[in-house]
N, C-alpha and C positions, 0 to 999 in steps of 0.2 A: 499468409492469410489464416492458416490454421495452426494451432499449437501442436507440438510434437509430443509423442509418448515419452521420448527421452527427457523432456522437461519434468515428467512426473516420476518415472522410474529409470534412472540411468542404467544402461546395460549394453555390453558390447556385442552380445550374441543376437543374431536374427531371430532366434527362437523366443526371445522375450515377448515379441508381439503376439505370437500364438498363446504363450503362457498367460499373458495379461488378459487376453480376450476370454480364455477358458476360465481364468480365476475370477474375473469380475462378471462373467456371464453376460447377460443382456443389459446390465445396469450401468455400463460405462458410457458416460457422455463427457466429452472434452469440456472442462469447466470454463475455458476462455476462448471459445472458438469464434473466430472473426469472419467466417465465411459468409458470403452474401446469400440471400434467400429470394427466390423468385416464385411467384404464385400465378397460376393460370386456371381458368375454369368458370364455374357458375356461382350461384348464390350461396352455396355451402362454404365458399372461400372468399367471396367478394368482400372487401372491407371498406367500400365507399366509392368506387368508381362510378356507379350508377347515380350517385348524388349529383354528378356533374352533367348528367344526360336528361333529356326530356323523355321520360319513360315511366310507365306504371310499376315497373319492377324496381322499387326502391324501398329502403328501410330507414327513412329519414325522419320518422315521427315517433313520439313516445307511444307505447312503452318500450319500443326497441331501445336497447342500451341501458335499461333500468339498473342493471348490475355492472355495467362498464365502470371503470374508475371515475369517469366524469359524470356518470348517471345520466348521460345524454345520448340520443341516437347518433350513430356514427356512419350508418350505411351497412353495418354488419347485420345479417339476418339472424340475430341472436339477442338474448337478454344481456349478454356480456361479451366475453371473448369467443372467437371462432377458432377453428382448427389451426390455421396459420399462426395466429397470435400465440397459441399454446406451444406449438413447435418452436417458435422464436424464443420463448422463455427457456425451453430446454436446451437449445443450442447456444444460448448465451448471447443472442442478438436482440437488438431493438425490433419492435414490430415494424414490418414493412409498411410503407405509405402507399396509398392508391397511386397508380401511374398518372392519373389525371389531376392529382393534388398539386396545387401551386407550391407546396412545401417541398416537393420532391426536386431538389436542386442542390448543387454543391456537395458537401460531404454526405448528405442524406442519400444521394444516389448510390453510395458505396455499400449501404446496408442491403440493397436489393430493391425490389418493387413488386407490388401486387397488380397484376394486369387483369384480374378476373372481373366478370360482369354478370350479374344476376340475369337468369333467363336464357343463357346461351346453351348450345349443345355441340355435339360433334358436327352436325349438319347445319348448313347455312339457313335452311328453312325452319329450323327449330326456334321456337319463341317469337315467331313473326308477330304475334299479337302484342308483344311488348315494344315493337317498332324500333326504337333507337337504343340498341344495346351493342356491346362490342363483341362481335362474333369471333370465334377462336382464331381464324386466320388473321383478323385484324389485331387480336391480342399479340400474335406472333410478329406482325408488322411493327407494333409498338415496342416489342422486345428488341427488334433490330434497331429502331430509332433510339431506344434507351442506350444501346451499346455505342452508338455514335456519340451520344452526349457524354458517356463515361470516357470514351477515348479522348474527347476534347479536354476532359478534366485531368486524367492521369496518364494519358498516352496509350497507344494501341497495345503494346506488349503487356502492360499492367492490366488493361481491360480484358485481354484474352485470359490472363491468369485468373482474374476475378470471376469471370463467367464460367470457366472450366472447373474451378474449385467450388463453385456455388452448389447449394442444395436447391432443387426444384420440386414443386408440388403441382400436380395437375389433377383436376376433378371435373370429369365430364361424363355424360351418358344418361343420367336420370331424366333430364329434360327432353331427351330424344324420344322417350316413351311418354312421360306425363304431359309434356307440352308440344307433342307432335303426333306420334302414332296413335295415342289414346286421347288426344285433346278433345276431339268431337267424334261421334259415331261416323263411320265411313269416311275417315280422314283420307287425304290424298295418299299418304304413305301406306295406310292400311289397305287401300285399293290397289296400290302398286305391288306390295309385298305381303306375303303371309308373315306371321311373327318369326317363324323358323327361317325365312329368307331375309327378313329385315335385320336380325341380329348379326349375321355374317357381313352384311352390307355395312352396318355401323362399325364393326371391327375393322374392316378394310379401310374405311375412311379415317378411323382413329389412328391406324398405323401410319397413314400419310401425315397426320398432325404430329405424331411422335418423331417421325423421320425428319420433318422440318425442324422441330425443336432441337434435335440432335445436330442438324446441320448448322444451327445458330449457336452451337457451342455447349449446350447442356450435356453434362456427363454423369450427374447423379439425380435421377428423376423418380420421385415417388408418384405412382399412378394409382389412384383409388378407383375401386369398382363402384357400382351403384349400391345404395343401401337397400333395405327391404321395401321396395316401392309400394307394395300393396298394403303395408302396415302403418303408413303415416295417417294422422287424423283426417287429413283432407280426403283420402281415399276411403277410410272407414265411414266417413259421413255420407259418401255417395253409394258405397257398395255393401256395407256391412249391416246386418240386423242384430247380431249378437257379439260384435266386437272381433269377428274373425277377419283376417287379412284378405284383401281382394286377390282371388286366385290368379287371374290373368296377368296382373302386374307382377305378382310373385313369380309366375312362370317366366316372365320376361327377364327378371333379375337373375333367375336360376340359369337361364340360357346365356345371358350376356357375360356374367362374371367369369365363369370358367374359360370361355372363349377369349376373354381379355387376357387372362394369365397365359394361355397358349400363345397368343400373339406376342406378348412381351417376351416369352422364352425364345420364340423365333427371331424376334428383333435383336435380342442380345446375342444370339448365335450369329446372326447376320453381320453385326458390327464387331464381334470378336471379344467383347467384354461386357460386364454387367453395368450397363448404364441405366436400365429401367428396373424398378422394383415395384412389384404388385402389392397393394394394400387391400386386404379382404375386408373392406368396410361393411360389406353385407353381413358377414358373420359377426364382426365387432358389434354392429347394431343389434343383430338378432339375439345376442347373448342377453342383453338387458330388455329388449322388446318382449322376449318370450318369458323372462323371469325377472321382472323389474324389482321385486322386493329383495332378491338376492344381492342387488347392487344398491340398495338403499332408496329406491324410488317407490312411490305409492301407485303410480300408473304409467303405462306406456301407450295407452289408448287415447287419453284426453290431452289435448294441447293446453298449455298454461294460458295462452292468450288466443282468443278467438270467440266464435259464437256458433250456435247451432249444435247438432249432434257431435259429440266428441270435441267441441270447440273447433270443428274442422271446416266450417263454411266461411268462405271469403278470406279477408286479410286480417291481420292483427292491427288494430287501430286504437286511438285513444278511447273509443267507445266500446271496445271489446271487453268480454269477461277477462279478468286477470287474476291468476292465482297468487296467494300471498307468499308462497315459498317455492321459488323456481327450482331449487335443488331436488324437489320431490318429483319432478316431471321429466320424463325422457324427452318429450317434445316441447319446445318453447312455443312454436306457432304451428299452423296446420301442416307444414312441410319440414321444418328445420329443428335439429336437436337443441336442447338447452346447453348452456355453457358446461354444466356438470357432465352431461352426456359427451360433449366434445372432449372433455378432459379424459374420460375413460377410453375414448377412441384413440387419442394421442398416446396414452399409456401403452396400448397394444402396438401402435406404430413404432414406439420406442423399443419395447422389450418383448413383443409378441413372438410366439413360436412360428414355425412354418405354416401352421394352419391359418395364421393371420397375415404374415409377411413373407413374401416369396421373391427371391431366394434368401433374403436376410432382413433383419430389422434395422431400424435407424441407428440404434446404439452400436451395432456391429459395423455398419457403414462408417460411422464417425470414427470409431477406433481404427479401422483399416486406413481410412483417408488421412488421419492424423499421422500415422506411422510413415506415410509416403510423402508427407509435406517437406 
């Protein structure tokens, strides 16, 4: 499934692997990697599953997709490509299809699949206002069903190899705050837990999700933290008078993300190897949210598409304000990054230091895995 380092630099010594990684640093990506790619999570990574569901959590109308190659909406909550698409580019794979797509059959199954669904969270009661979405345990059920379909196509042993050699991305957590704990004043969860109690509860439930994912065969899993929840235009429109981030949501992110890393470390120790890799997407986002001009953006407060203060009210629709140059905006809509911001995030996933990727970045993972293939 994966290319070998020997294909690039023949060498008889085991030391060549270490030398190659040190020489190329964080910029090595196997140029012809055929590993499958699986995606789980929410709207930050959904590439169209919700188009097949009766739900308001959809991105199937213009101007979504305005900068996608087809210039048509695809179900991605982006003006163009999202994070999984860009990762696929870098690992030399085709973009994964939504699991609910009728095109996901035959050889397309071997590329992997995207199981994500906009609106979901770690908890089953997150996103209840969206009604018909694919909650995370149901996404894992679909992953199990996917494996049965692949076994029928290539046999059980080859299926096992495909799954265990695959790269996995999971993005959860933001909705458990924005669309649950803070959804309405005095929400059920905020009555049940203080914030300091709620975060460990989420982490405990997230660990169960990751343990099940591992039991289903996942062995290389990128786990993203939440972004700067209080700095998105939707929250600025509600809470901000001078463009400052919403303190309570920022506090939530500052509590959640370090505890997520601690849980991932514990989980890797428990299973005896590095299966889970933490991506500090909060810091990745904060770099350009706090200093947009240093990254070529003109604003990190105003969404490109939307209405009201900071273009942060409601949804991005055909009637919304629309900026002429999406590359100048950190945020595409009231909640989601622009394609250009997504590309900066993926750059850090690929080559970032331990500040951004723990315990290693994706380039290092790919080099190590290629050497063992």
